[in-house]
TIPATOR-623030 format. One line per field, with one value per atom (N, C-alpha, C): atom name; x, y, z. Coordinates in nm, 4 decimals, always signed. Layout:
// TIPATOR-623030
atome = [CA, ...] .
east = [X, ...] .
north = [Y, ...] .
up = [Z, ...] .
END
This chain:
// TIPATOR-623030
atome = [N, CA, C, N, CA, C, N, CA, C, N, CA, C, N, CA, C, N, CA, C, N, CA, C, N, CA, C, N, CA, C, N, CA, C, N, CA, C, N, CA, C, N, CA, C, N, CA, C, N, CA, C, N, CA, C, N, CA, C, N, CA, C, N, CA, C, N, CA, C, N, CA, C, N, CA, C, N, CA, C, N, CA, C, N, CA, C, N, CA, C, N, CA, C, N, CA, C, N, CA, C, N, CA, C, N, CA, C, N, CA, C, N, CA, C, N, CA, C, N, CA, C, N, CA, C, N, CA, C, N, CA, C, N, CA, C, N, CA, C, N, CA, C, N, CA, C, N, CA, C, N, CA, C, N, CA, C, N, CA, C, N, CA, C, N, CA, C, N, CA, C, N, CA, C, N, CA, C, N, CA, C, N, CA, C, N, CA, C, N, CA, C, N, CA, C, N, CA, C, N, CA, C, N, CA, C, N, CA, C, N, CA, C, N, CA, C, N, CA, C, N, CA, C, N, CA, C, N, CA, C, N, CA, C, N, CA, C, N, CA, C, N, CA, C, N, CA, C, N, CA, C, N, CA, C, N, CA, C, N, CA, C, N, CA, C, N, CA, C, N, CA, C, N, CA, C, N, CA, C, N, CA, C, N, CA, C, N, CA, C, N, CA, C, N, CA, C, N, CA, C, N, CA, C, N, CA, C, N, CA, C, N, CA, C, N, CA, C, N, CA, C, N, CA, C, N, CA, C, N, CA, C, N, CA, C, N, CA, C, N, CA, C, N, CA, C, N, CA, C, N, CA, C, N, CA, C, N, CA, C, N, CA, C, N, CA, C, N, CA, C, N, CA, C, N, CA, C, N, CA, C, N, CA, C, N, CA, C, N, CA, C, N, CA, C, N, CA, C, N, CA, C, N, CA, C, N, CA, C, N, CA, C, N, CA, C, N, CA, C, N, CA, C, N, CA, C, N, CA, C, N, CA, C, N, CA, C, N, CA, C, N, CA, C, N, CA, C, N, CA, C, N, CA, C, N, CA, C, N, CA, C, N, CA, C, N, CA, C, N, CA, C, N, CA, C, N, CA, C, N, CA, C, N, CA, C, N, CA, C, N, CA, C, N, CA, C, N, CA, C, N, CA, C, N, CA, C, N, CA, C, N, CA, C, N, CA, C, N, CA, C, N, CA, C, N, CA, C, N, CA, C, N, CA, C, N, CA, C, N, CA, C, N, CA, C, N, CA, C, N, CA, C, N, CA, C, N, CA, C, N, CA, C, N, CA, C, N, CA, C, N, CA, C, N, CA, C, N, CA, C, N, CA, C, N, CA, C, N, CA, C, N, CA, C, N, CA, C, N, CA, C, N, CA, C, N, CA, C, N, CA, C, N, CA, C, N, CA, C, N, CA, C, N, CA, C, N, CA, C, N, CA, C, N, CA, C, N, CA, C, N, CA, C, N, CA, C, N, CA, C, N, CA, C, N, CA, C, N, CA, C, N, CA, C, N, CA, C, N, CA, C, N, CA, C, N, CA, C, N, CA, C, N, CA, C, N, CA, C, N, CA, C, N, CA, C, N, CA, C, N, CA, C, N, CA, C, N, CA, C, N, CA, C, N, CA, C, N, CA, C, N, CA, C, N, CA, C, N, CA, C, N, CA, C, N, CA, C, N, CA, C, N, CA, C, N, CA, C, N, CA, C, N, CA, C, N, CA, C, N, CA, C, N, CA, C, N, CA, C, N, CA, C, N, CA, C] .
east = [+4.4149, +4.3342, +4.1878, +4.1657, +4.0276, +3.9554, +4.0238, +3.9616, +3.9326, +4.0231, +4.0015, +3.8848, +3.8773, +3.7677, +3.6326, +3.6283, +3.5037, +3.4638, +3.5624, +3.5320, +3.4733, +3.5281, +3.4747, +3.3325, +3.3100, +3.1770, +3.0781, +3.1212, +3.0367, +2.9933, +3.0854, +3.0532, +2.9517, +2.9488, +2.8602, +2.7182, +2.7003, +2.5703, +2.4909, +2.3593, +2.2695, +2.1458, +2.1106, +1.9940, +1.9991, +1.9149, +1.9073, +2.0436, +2.0895, +2.2218, +2.2390, +2.1355, +2.1462, +2.1592, +2.0765, +2.0830, +2.2176, +2.2651, +2.3927, +2.5070, +2.5025, +2.6064, +2.6099, +2.4919, +2.4865, +2.5504, +2.5212, +2.5792, +2.7306, +2.7775, +2.9213, +2.9918, +2.9269, +2.9849, +2.9955, +2.8926, +2.8949, +3.0082, +3.0254, +3.1338, +3.2700, +3.2829, +3.4096, +3.4468, +3.3504, +3.3782, +3.4217, +3.3518, +3.3873, +3.5264, +3.5603, +3.6925, +3.8037, +3.7828, +3.8854, +3.8998, +3.7899, +3.7983, +3.8776, +3.8502, +3.9235, +4.0713, +4.1024, +4.2428, +4.3138, +4.2440, +4.3039, +4.3337, +4.2449, +4.2671, +4.3909, +4.4077, +4.5265, +4.6533, +4.6463, +4.7637, +4.8001, +4.6967, +4.7217, +4.7856, +4.7615, +4.8211, +4.9612, +5.0112, +5.1485, +5.1655, +5.0569, +5.0684, +5.0928, +5.1779, +5.2010, +5.0753, +5.0730, +4.9527, +4.8933, +4.9716, +4.9170, +4.8664, +4.9412, +4.8989, +4.7736, +4.7634, +4.6448, +4.5203, +4.5335, +4.4196, +4.3854, +4.4888, +4.4642, +4.3873, +4.4269, +4.3581, +4.2143, +4.1969, +4.0624, +3.9706, +4.0226, +3.9438, +3.9131, +4.0122, +3.9916, +3.8849, +3.8876, +3.7888, +3.6479, +3.6395, +3.5093, +3.4395, +3.5181, +3.4615, +3.4788, +3.4699, +3.4819, +3.3761, +3.4135, +3.3217, +3.1961, +3.2110, +3.0959, +2.9937, +3.0414, +2.9524, +2.8869, +2.9662, +2.9136, +2.8121, +2.8443, +2.7539, +2.6192, +2.6173, +2.4909, +2.3970, +2.4516, +2.3694, +2.3296, +2.4242, +2.3946, +2.2906, +2.3000, +2.2050, +2.0638, +2.0527, +1.9217, +1.8647, +1.9513, +1.9059, +1.8655, +1.9430, +1.9079, +1.7731, +1.7521, +1.6264, +1.5083, +1.5257, +1.4177, +1.3891, +1.4944, +1.4751, +1.4027, +1.4453, +1.3807, +1.2373, +1.2184, +1.0859, +0.9877, +1.0318, +0.9449, +0.9055, +0.9998, +0.9693, +0.8650, +0.8789, +0.7820, +0.6446, +0.6419, +0.5146, +0.4404, +0.5120, +0.4458, +0.3875, +0.4567, +0.4012, +0.2734, +0.2695, +0.1489, +0.0350, +0.0666, -0.0364, -0.0981, -0.0158, -0.0643, -0.0998, -0.0110, -0.0257, -0.1427, -0.1624, -0.2660, -0.4066, -0.4491, -0.5846, -0.5972, -0.4871, -0.4926, -0.5255, -0.4673, -0.4957, -0.6434, -0.6983, -0.8397, -0.9308, -0.9038, -0.9883, -0.9802, -0.8590, -0.8423, -0.9111, -0.9001, -0.9632, -1.1156, -1.1709, -1.3166, -1.3640, -1.2915, -1.3299, -1.3161, -1.2085, -1.1896, -1.3031, -1.3462, -1.4576, -1.5864, -1.6139, -1.7364, -1.7351, -1.6212, -1.6138, -1.6053, -1.5423, -1.5195, -1.6064, -1.6690, -1.7546, -1.8958, -1.9080, -2.0403, -2.0739, -2.2025, -2.2491, -2.2322, -2.2213, -2.2052, -2.3246, -2.4380, -2.5573, -2.5396, -2.4375, -2.4128, -2.3423, -2.3000, -2.2320, -2.3253, -2.2688, -2.3502, -2.3689, -2.2943, -2.3048, -2.3478, -2.4213, -2.4646, -2.3465, -2.3627, -2.2573, -2.2943, -2.2178, -2.2486, -2.2362, -2.3059, -2.3009, -2.1622, -2.0932, -1.9596, -1.8614, -1.8840, -1.7937, -1.8128, -1.9365, -1.9608, -1.8871, -1.8847, -1.8124, -1.6635, -1.6080, -1.4662, -1.4358, -1.5228, -1.5010, -1.5048, -1.6016, -1.6106, -1.4893, -1.4457, -1.3283, -1.2038, -1.1905, -1.0749, -1.0756, -1.1919, -1.2010, -1.1774, -1.2226, -1.1966, -1.0484, -0.9805, -0.8369, -0.7590, -0.8086, -0.7419, -0.7315, -0.8307, -0.8284, -0.7728, -0.7623, -0.6944, -0.5441, -0.4908, -0.3471, -0.2945, -0.3535, -0.3024, -0.3212, -0.4280, -0.4465, -0.3318, -0.2957, -0.1807, -0.0539, -0.0407, +0.0763, +0.0865, -0.0259, -0.0260, +0.0057, -0.0560, -0.0285, +0.1182, +0.1749, +0.3166, +0.4054, +0.3729, +0.4524, +0.4461, +0.3241, +0.3089, +0.3709, +0.3501, +0.4015, +0.5533, +0.6165, +0.7629, +0.8209, +0.7535, +0.8001, +0.7920, +0.6822, +0.6650, +0.7616, +0.7787, +0.8647, +1.0133, +1.0471, +1.1881, +1.2573, +1.1786, +1.2366, +1.2429, +1.1857, +1.1757, +1.2441, +1.2683, +1.3319, +1.4632, +1.5578, +1.6809, +1.6531, +1.7500, +1.7316, +1.7044, +1.7662, +1.7499, +1.6073, +1.5550, +1.4185, +1.3149, +1.3413, +1.2491, +1.2467, +1.3637, +1.3714, +1.2977, +1.3100, +1.2407, +1.0892, +1.0403, +0.8971, +0.8460, +0.9208, +0.8823, +0.8752, +0.9723, +0.9731, +0.8531, +0.8123, +0.6957, +0.5684, +0.5520, +0.4322, +0.4272, +0.5414, +0.5461, +0.5101, +0.5677, +0.5396, +0.3905, +0.3278, +0.1848, +0.1027, +0.1294, +0.0519, +0.0719, +0.1950, +0.2233, +0.1565, +0.1594, +0.0950, -0.0556, -0.1181, -0.2629, -0.2961, -0.2177, -0.2423, -0.2248, -0.1176, -0.0918, -0.1998, -0.2411, -0.3456, -0.4778, -0.5120, -0.6389, -0.6391, -0.5274, -0.5196, -0.5265, -0.4475, -0.4467, -0.5812, -0.6456, -0.7762, -0.8821, -0.8818, -0.9829, -0.9644, -0.8409, -0.8155, -0.8481, -0.8080, -0.8367, -0.9850, -1.0569, -1.2018, -1.2733, -1.2284, -1.2897, -1.2680, -1.1485, -1.1211, -1.2075, -1.2390, -1.3248, -1.4681, -1.5183, -1.6571, -1.6745, -1.5860, -1.5969, -1.4683, -1.3854, -1.2552, -1.2711, -1.3798, -1.3983, -1.4071, -1.4421, -1.4512, -1.3142, -1.2078, -1.0735, -1.0355, -1.1177, -1.0871, -1.2064, -1.2573, -1.3732, -1.3429, -1.2219, -1.1796, -1.0277, -0.9719, -0.8255, -0.7715, -0.8295, -0.7795, -0.7882, -0.8954, -0.9087, -0.7995, -0.7694, -0.6633, -0.5277, -0.5001, -0.3722, -0.3570, -0.4652, -0.4600, -0.4476, -0.5117, -0.4974, -0.3527, -0.2902, -0.1499, -0.0596, -0.0922, -0.0139, -0.0279, -0.1477, -0.1724, -0.0932, -0.0923, -0.0149, +0.1341, +0.1805, +0.3219, +0.3589, +0.2703, +0.2945, +0.3005, +0.2094, +0.2069, +0.3356, +0.3845, +0.5098, +0.6264, +0.6258, +0.7315, +0.7325, +0.6166, +0.6083, +0.6624, +0.6379, +0.6934, +0.8455, +0.9015, +1.0470, +1.1036, +1.0383, +1.0840, +1.0725, +0.9641, +0.9466, +1.0554, +1.0906, +1.1968, +1.3304, +1.3560, +1.4795, +1.4842, +1.3706, +1.3643, +1.3884, +1.3231, +1.3406, +1.4827, +1.5397, +1.6784, +1.7759, +1.7457, +1.8299, +1.8225, +1.7036, +1.6904, +1.7695, +1.7616, +1.8347, +1.9851, +2.0319, +2.1720, +2.2110, +2.1181, +2.1461, +2.1658, +2.0761, +2.0779, +2.1759, +2.2302, +2.3220, +2.4505] .
north = [+0.8982, +1.0201, +0.9910, +0.8945, +0.8595, +0.8046, +0.7168, +0.6598, +0.7682, +0.8622, +0.9720, +1.0590, +1.0844, +1.1663, +1.0976, +0.9680, +0.8937, +0.8863, +0.8730, +0.8708, +1.0047, +1.1137, +1.2468, +1.2607, +1.2120, +1.2185, +1.1342, +1.0195, +0.9311, +0.9993, +1.0696, +1.1380, +1.2497, +1.3079, +1.4216, +1.3793, +1.2525, +1.2070, +1.1383, +1.1624, +1.1025, +1.0514, +0.9262, +0.8695, +0.7184, +0.6582, +0.5128, +0.4552, +0.3566, +0.2987, +0.2395, +0.1731, +0.1099, +0.2135, +0.3175, +0.4231, +0.4955, +0.5217, +0.5916, +0.5063, +0.3756, +0.2863, +0.2854, +0.2913, +0.2944, +0.4222, +0.5361, +0.6626, +0.6635, +0.6122, +0.6092, +0.5133, +0.4012, +0.3076, +0.3720, +0.4494, +0.5207, +0.6222, +0.6956, +0.7929, +0.7231, +0.6102, +0.5358, +0.4898, +0.4365, +0.3900, +0.5055, +0.6186, +0.7339, +0.7866, +0.7912, +0.8404, +0.7471, +0.6163, +0.5213, +0.5224, +0.5374, +0.5459, +0.6695, +0.7829, +0.9064, +0.8920, +0.8302, +0.8115, +0.7186, +0.6127, +0.5217, +0.5941, +0.6849, +0.7606, +0.8506, +0.9127, +0.9964, +0.9113, +0.7920, +0.7038, +0.6618, +0.6333, +0.5959, +0.7107, +0.8331, +0.9495, +0.9815, +0.8979, +0.9162, +0.9772, +1.0089, +1.0668, +0.9576, +0.9830, +0.8842, +0.8610, +0.7502, +0.7075, +0.8118, +0.8703, +0.9654, +1.0913, +1.1399, +1.2603, +1.2330, +1.1109, +1.0745, +1.0768, +1.0249, +1.0267, +1.1689, +1.2498, +1.3883, +1.4630, +1.4437, +1.5117, +1.4592, +1.3285, +1.2718, +1.3308, +1.3442, +1.4016, +1.5481, +1.6206, +1.7627, +1.7806, +1.6941, +1.7030, +1.6717, +1.5801, +1.5383, +1.6512, +1.7358, +1.8507, +1.8409, +1.9538, +1.9524, +1.8623, +1.7912, +1.6980, +1.7681, +1.8907, +1.9635, +1.9926, +2.0248, +2.0562, +1.9286, +1.8246, +1.6976, +1.6392, +1.6493, +1.5957, +1.6656, +1.7928, +1.8667, +1.8052, +1.7765, +1.7148, +1.5718, +1.4972, +1.3598, +1.3550, +1.4494, +1.4501, +1.4795, +1.5677, +1.5962, +1.4705, +1.3942, +1.2711, +1.1682, +1.1583, +1.0661, +1.1034, +1.2335, +1.2799, +1.2436, +1.2572, +1.2241, +1.0744, +0.9926, +0.8473, +0.8017, +0.8548, +0.8219, +0.8750, +0.9947, +1.0546, +0.9752, +0.9304, +0.8515, +0.7205, +0.6578, +0.5336, +0.5579, +0.6700, +0.7039, +0.7324, +0.8010, +0.8328, +0.7060, +0.6081, +0.4826, +0.4115, +0.4182, +0.3597, +0.4319, +0.5631, +0.6395, +0.6013, +0.5941, +0.5682, +0.4300, +0.3303, +0.1924, +0.1524, +0.1841, +0.1340, +0.1912, +0.3216, +0.3857, +0.3385, +0.3476, +0.2969, +0.1463, +0.0715, -0.0735, -0.1054, -0.0299, -0.0530, -0.0291, +0.0783, +0.1097, +0.0018, -0.0387, -0.1381, -0.2728, -0.3147, -0.4424, -0.4410, -0.3277, -0.3200, -0.3284, -0.2588, -0.2636, -0.4055, -0.4753, -0.6126, -0.7042, -0.6840, -0.7651, -0.7406, -0.6162, -0.5841, -0.6499, -0.6457, -0.7063, -0.8573, -0.9216, -1.0673, -1.1226, -1.0489, -1.1042, -1.0417, -0.9275, -0.8629, -0.8443, -0.7890, -0.7676, -0.6210, -0.5919, -0.4549, -0.3693, -0.2370, -0.1438, -0.1463, -0.1939, -0.1987, -0.2945, -0.3781, -0.4721, -0.4066, -0.2803, -0.2118, -0.1975, -0.2095, -0.2062, -0.0660, +0.0303, +0.1689, +0.2602, +0.3673, +0.4611, +0.5388, +0.5833, +0.6600, +0.8077, +0.8936, +1.0380, +1.0987, +1.2065, +1.2742, +1.3248, +1.3792, +1.4334, +1.3248, +1.2025, +1.0927, +1.0553, +1.0621, +1.0332, +1.1324, +1.2595, +1.3612, +1.3292, +1.2915, +1.2566, +1.1356, +1.0336, +0.9120, +0.9405, +1.0203, +1.0543, +1.1354, +1.2277, +1.3087, +1.2216, +1.1271, +1.0378, +0.9483, +0.8931, +0.8071, +0.8880, +1.0115, +1.0969, +1.1248, +1.1468, +1.1743, +1.0556, +0.9351, +0.8138, +0.8119, +0.8693, +0.8702, +1.0016, +1.1042, +1.2268, +1.2012, +1.1233, +1.0973, +1.0338, +0.9241, +0.8676, +0.9600, +1.0409, +1.1374, +1.2373, +1.2879, +1.3785, +1.3072, +1.1777, +1.1014, +1.0867, +1.0545, +1.0386, +1.1718, +1.2787, +1.4109, +1.4483, +1.4129, +1.4429, +1.3629, +1.2348, +1.1533, +1.2074, +1.2399, +1.2927, +1.4309, +1.5128, +1.6494, +1.6547, +1.5749, +1.5768, +1.5225, +1.4257, +1.3734, +1.4810, +1.5551, +1.6611, +1.7762, +1.8127, +1.9249, +1.8916, +1.7620, +1.7241, +1.7830, +1.8190, +1.8801, +2.0319, +2.0870, +2.2325, +2.2889, +2.2042, +2.2497, +2.1761, +2.2422, +2.1713, +2.0724, +1.9826, +1.8759, +1.9249, +2.0351, +2.0858, +2.1337, +2.2158, +2.2675, +2.1564, +2.0611, +1.9490, +1.8624, +1.8411, +1.7634, +1.8344, +1.9656, +2.0420, +2.0300, +2.0444, +2.0325, +1.8941, +1.7916, +1.6545, +1.6370, +1.6930, +1.6827, +1.7503, +1.8646, +1.9361, +1.8541, +1.7985, +1.7194, +1.5931, +1.5301, +1.4103, +1.4458, +1.5543, +1.5963, +1.6241, +1.6872, +1.7177, +1.5886, +1.4974, +1.3734, +1.2874, +1.2764, +1.1962, +1.2586, +1.3902, +1.4587, +1.4366, +1.4427, +1.4196, +1.2771, +1.1810, +1.0417, +1.0210, +1.0730, +1.0543, +1.1207, +1.2407, +1.3112, +1.2352, +1.1813, +1.1098, +0.9819, +0.9079, +0.7844, +0.8149, +0.9140, +0.9500, +1.0009, +1.0843, +1.1397, +1.0309, +0.9381, +0.8319, +0.7387, +0.6983, +0.6096, +0.6799, +0.8067, +0.8812, +0.9002, +0.9368, +0.9572, +0.8260, +0.7175, +0.5870, +0.5476, +0.5747, +0.5445, +0.6239, +0.7479, +0.8313, +0.7790, +0.7404, +0.6930, +0.5561, +0.4616, +0.3256, +0.2510, +0.2264, +0.1627, +0.0261, -0.0436, -0.1781, -0.1778, -0.0638, -0.0562, -0.0712, -0.0485, -0.0679, -0.2154, -0.3003, -0.4433, -0.5260, -0.4906, -0.5606, -0.7078, -0.7361, -0.8742, -0.8755, -0.9952, -1.0073, -0.9539, -0.9912, -0.9355, -0.7828, -0.7243, -0.5787, -0.5147, -0.5766, -0.5236, -0.5312, -0.6447, -0.6617, -0.5612, -0.5402, -0.4439, -0.3009, -0.2721, -0.1385, -0.1137, -0.2140, -0.2010, -0.1872, -0.2613, -0.2509, -0.1116, -0.0554, +0.0789, +0.1821, +0.1680, +0.2592, +0.2454, +0.1203, +0.0976, +0.1588, +0.1439, +0.2039, +0.3554, +0.4143, +0.5600, +0.6104, +0.5390, +0.5774, +0.5634, +0.4545, +0.4342, +0.5455, +0.5893, +0.6982, +0.8284, +0.8509, +0.9700, +0.9641, +0.8461, +0.8300, +0.8577, +0.8025, +0.8237, +0.9704, +1.0355, +1.1773, +1.2612, +1.2275, +1.2992, +1.2806, +1.1601, +1.1357, +1.2183, +1.2217, +1.2991, +1.4460, +1.4978, +1.6388, +1.6657, +1.5675, +1.5819, +1.5875, +1.5079, +1.5120, +1.6467, +1.7068, +1.8403, +1.9426, +1.9320, +2.0242, +2.0148, +1.8921, +1.8729, +1.9439, +1.9428, +2.0072, +2.1572, +2.2215, +2.3662, +2.4172, +2.3259, +2.3696, +2.4247] .
up = [-1.4279, -1.4260, -1.4576, -1.5428, -1.5763, -1.4537, -1.3790, -1.2588, -1.1558, -1.1387, -1.0436, -1.0878, -1.2170, -1.2711, -1.2494, -1.2772, -1.2601, -1.1128, -1.0235, -0.8806, -0.8367, -0.8901, -0.8584, -0.9114, -1.0312, -1.0911, -1.0102, -0.9655, -0.8850, -0.7560, -0.6898, -0.5640, -0.5843, -0.7012, -0.7269, -0.7659, -0.8026, -0.8523, -0.7430, -0.7442, -0.6458, -0.7197, -0.6929, -0.7588, -0.7581, -0.8402, -0.8499, -0.8850, -0.8065, -0.8280, -0.9664, -1.0171, -1.1496, -1.2588, -1.2512, -1.3520, -1.3458, -1.2243, -1.2098, -1.2635, -1.2367, -1.2864, -1.4387, -1.5017, -1.6485, -1.7033, -1.6401, -1.6855, -1.6668, -1.5536, -1.5285, -1.6248, -1.6564, -1.7527, -1.8908, -1.9259, -2.0542, -2.0571, -1.9458, -1.9371, -1.9426, -1.8733, -1.8722, -2.0132, -2.0858, -2.2223, -2.3114, -2.2981, -2.3804, -2.3490, -2.2217, -2.1818, -2.2300, -2.2151, -2.2589, -2.4107, -2.4825, -2.6289, -2.6705, -2.6032, -2.6360, -2.6029, -2.4871, -2.4486, -2.5481, -2.5916, -2.6896, -2.8205, -2.8591, -2.9825, -2.9693, -2.8512, -2.8297, -2.8287, -2.7698, -2.7693, -2.9116, -2.9903, -3.1299, -3.2066, -3.1597, -3.2239, -3.1739, -3.0825, -3.0374, -2.8995, -2.8287, -2.6946, -2.5924, -2.4929, -2.3870, -2.3043, -2.2308, -2.1601, -2.0683, -1.9789, -1.8817, -1.9494, -2.0485, -2.1200, -2.2029, -2.2572, -2.3342, -2.2455, -2.1231, -2.0310, -1.9879, -1.9668, -1.9244, -2.0322, -2.1580, -2.2676, -2.2839, -2.2656, -2.2760, -2.1693, -2.0467, -1.9374, -1.9652, -2.0150, -2.0454, -2.1537, -2.2546, -2.3616, -2.3101, -2.2131, -2.1618, -2.0870, -2.0200, -1.9499, -1.7993, -1.7284, -1.5825, -1.5190, -1.4148, -1.3500, -1.3002, -1.2495, -1.1967, -1.3064, -1.4257, -1.5373, -1.5903, -1.6079, -1.6580, -1.5594, -1.4295, -1.3276, -1.3302, -1.3636, -1.3692, -1.4724, -1.5910, -1.6943, -1.6601, -1.6048, -1.5660, -1.4543, -1.3592, -1.2491, -1.2979, -1.3958, -1.4538, -1.5196, -1.5877, -1.6516, -1.5475, -1.4389, -1.3310, -1.2689, -1.2486, -1.1924, -1.2807, -1.4116, -1.5032, -1.5042, -1.5054, -1.5057, -1.3790, -1.2653, -1.1390, -1.1353, -1.1895, -1.1913, -1.2754, -1.3912, -1.4789, -1.4111, -1.3427, -1.2716, -1.1620, -1.0909, -0.9863, -1.0461, -1.1581, -1.2227, -1.2650, -1.3152, -1.3542, -1.2332, -1.1202, -0.9972, -0.9562, -0.9750, -0.9451, -1.0390, -1.1669, -1.2684, -1.2513, -1.2204, -1.2120, -1.0686, -0.9747, -0.8388, -0.7613, -0.7677, -0.6851, -0.7221, -0.8503, -0.8813, -0.8607, -0.8809, -0.8600, -0.7150, -0.6212, -0.4796, -0.4484, -0.5030, -0.4786, -0.5369, -0.6603, -0.7267, -0.6549, -0.6190, -0.5494, -0.4134, -0.3415, -0.2106, -0.2238, -0.3224, -0.3426, -0.3744, -0.4616, -0.4951, -0.3739, -0.2957, -0.1754, -0.0766, -0.0641, +0.0271, -0.0182, -0.1480, -0.2011, -0.1817, -0.2087, -0.2041, -0.0625, +0.0280, +0.1621, +0.2709, +0.2415, +0.3423, +0.2921, +0.1745, +0.1187, +0.1023, +0.0927, +0.0699, +0.1943, +0.1721, +0.2841, +0.3793, +0.3322, +0.4185, +0.5372, +0.5335, +0.6422, +0.7607, +0.7438, +0.8532, +0.9738, +1.0915, +1.2135, +1.2681, +1.2164, +1.2649, +1.1516, +1.1825, +1.0775, +1.0202, +0.8974, +0.8302, +0.8283, +0.8986, +0.8999, +0.7607, +0.7403, +0.6106, +0.5780, +0.6779, +0.6516, +0.6089, +0.6611, +0.6240, +0.4768, +0.4286, +0.2874, +0.1975, +0.2416, +0.1654, +0.1615, +0.2775, +0.2849, +0.1967, +0.2030, +0.1248, -0.0251, -0.0684, -0.2107, -0.2552, -0.1710, -0.2053, -0.2151, -0.1218, -0.1237, -0.2464, -0.2798, -0.3980, -0.5259, -0.5265, -0.6426, -0.6590, -0.5465, -0.5505, -0.6045, -0.5766, -0.6235, -0.7755, -0.8424, -0.9877, -1.0436, -0.9594, -1.0007, -1.0109, -0.9164, -0.9112, -1.0405, -1.0904, -1.2157, -1.3357, -1.3350, -1.4440, -1.4458, -1.3264, -1.3168, -1.3632, -1.3242, -1.3654, -1.5154, -1.5803, -1.7263, -1.7941, -1.7467, -1.8040, -1.7868, -1.6706, -1.6458, -1.7410, -1.7624, -1.8539, -1.9971, -2.0412, -2.1768, -2.1895, -2.0845, -2.0891, -2.0896, -2.0046, -2.0017, -2.1320, -2.1904, -2.3195, -2.4274, -2.4284, -2.5281, -2.5016, -2.3743, -2.3396, -2.3474, -2.3576, -2.3635, -2.4859, -2.5877, -2.7080, -2.6971, -2.5901, -2.5784, -2.4544, -2.3531, -2.2301, -2.2091, -2.1413, -2.1074, -1.9945, -1.9707, -1.8735, -1.7328, -1.6936, -1.5574, -1.5343, -1.6244, -1.6071, -1.6211, -1.7098, -1.7260, -1.6002, -1.5417, -1.4181, -1.3055, -1.3008, -1.1970, -1.2135, -1.3366, -1.3625, -1.3248, -1.3609, -1.3278, -1.1765, -1.1050, -0.9594, -0.8962, -0.9492, -0.8958, -0.9167, -1.0357, -1.0655, -0.9788, -0.9605, -0.8755, -0.7324, -0.6824, -0.5447, -0.5263, -0.6252, -0.6166, -0.6131, -0.7076, -0.7161, -0.5917, -0.5452, -0.4258, -0.3033, -0.2954, -0.1832, -0.1815, -0.2992, -0.3078, -0.2628, -0.3106, -0.2724, -0.1225, -0.0669, +0.0761, +0.1596, +0.1191, +0.1936, +0.1883, +0.0712, +0.0580, +0.1408, +0.1395, +0.2179, +0.3668, +0.4097, +0.5512, +0.5990, +0.5155, +0.5524, +0.5627, +0.4677, +0.4681, +0.5881, +0.6152, +0.7285, +0.8603, +0.8714, +0.9937, +1.0169, +0.9101, +0.9237, +0.9557, +0.8945, +0.9222, +1.0673, +1.1188, +1.2582, +1.3537, +1.3174, +1.4015, +1.4017, +1.2841, +1.2735, +1.3386, +1.2988, +1.3521, +1.3166, +1.4180, +1.3935, +1.3287, +1.3585, +1.3043, +1.1516, +1.0917, +0.9461, +0.8798, +0.9575, +0.9040, +0.8973, +0.9581, +0.9662, +0.9170, +0.8004, +0.7459, +0.7197, +0.6706, +0.6441, +0.6361, +0.6423, +0.6348, +0.5018, +0.3866, +0.2604, +0.2563, +0.3116, +0.3125, +0.3973, +0.5115, +0.5982, +0.5277, +0.4645, +0.3954, +0.2808, +0.2069, +0.0969, +0.1482, +0.2620, +0.3205, +0.3611, +0.4226, +0.4621, +0.3399, +0.2335, +0.1095, +0.0490, +0.0566, +0.0033, +0.0834, +0.2148, +0.2981, +0.2669, +0.2522, +0.2212, +0.0867, -0.0127, -0.1435, -0.1334, -0.0546, -0.0391, +0.0247, +0.1254, +0.1913, +0.0932, +0.0160, -0.0826, -0.1861, -0.2284, -0.3255, -0.2671, -0.1384, -0.0724, -0.0745, -0.0451, -0.0463, -0.1856, -0.2881, -0.4253, -0.4660, -0.4217, -0.4532, -0.3862, -0.2631, -0.1921, -0.2627, -0.3113, -0.3847, -0.5125, -0.5818, -0.7051, -0.6777, -0.5720, -0.5378, -0.4874, -0.4141, -0.3683, -0.4843, -0.5882, -0.7072, -0.7762, -0.7789, -0.8372, -0.7559, -0.6231, -0.5359, -0.5623, -0.5923, -0.6228, -0.7523, -0.8481, -0.9772, -0.9608, -0.8844, -0.8766, -0.7717, -0.6893, -0.5825, -0.6430] .
END
């Protein structure tokens, strides 16, 4: 009965495989300890497992709490990628441009005024994203003592979606605007191209992680 219960719990949970495996291992240990205690009290094996499962709670109810915890663990991991990864990409790209290309005055085409506005907005967004990430990390930690896991997971998912959306919009807008002004600016040097591709890959990865986090929340409230 314990194995059947754990299999049911496994089917109901969605999230990082490592985190889910840890939660299921914790549940397995608790169930076996409870069953062993019932056996020590004189109950036969099958009845001991049945009572241990009954004490643990319905799988649907337990999965709700576990899913909220999975969502938070995944959300925190995504937030750290936002806080560290996004500004790191901008800083590395700027240094690569300075070292391998030089000053912007070397550009062969004029820079329109509207493009400067887009560039400043995009660079500003790069530093807004980690600020939102830090506030989300601190806020969820503080609110963890005041909100239940489901509402906290939902709040974390909203903040992640906002920060990831801002980052994706800024990257897409900057690359698109640069292509309109002068496509060659996207290929200033090999290191700049590689870092641009890495930044795009990171942005896509963050979208995937945000979708997983939001999907986990949807599972909780379903």
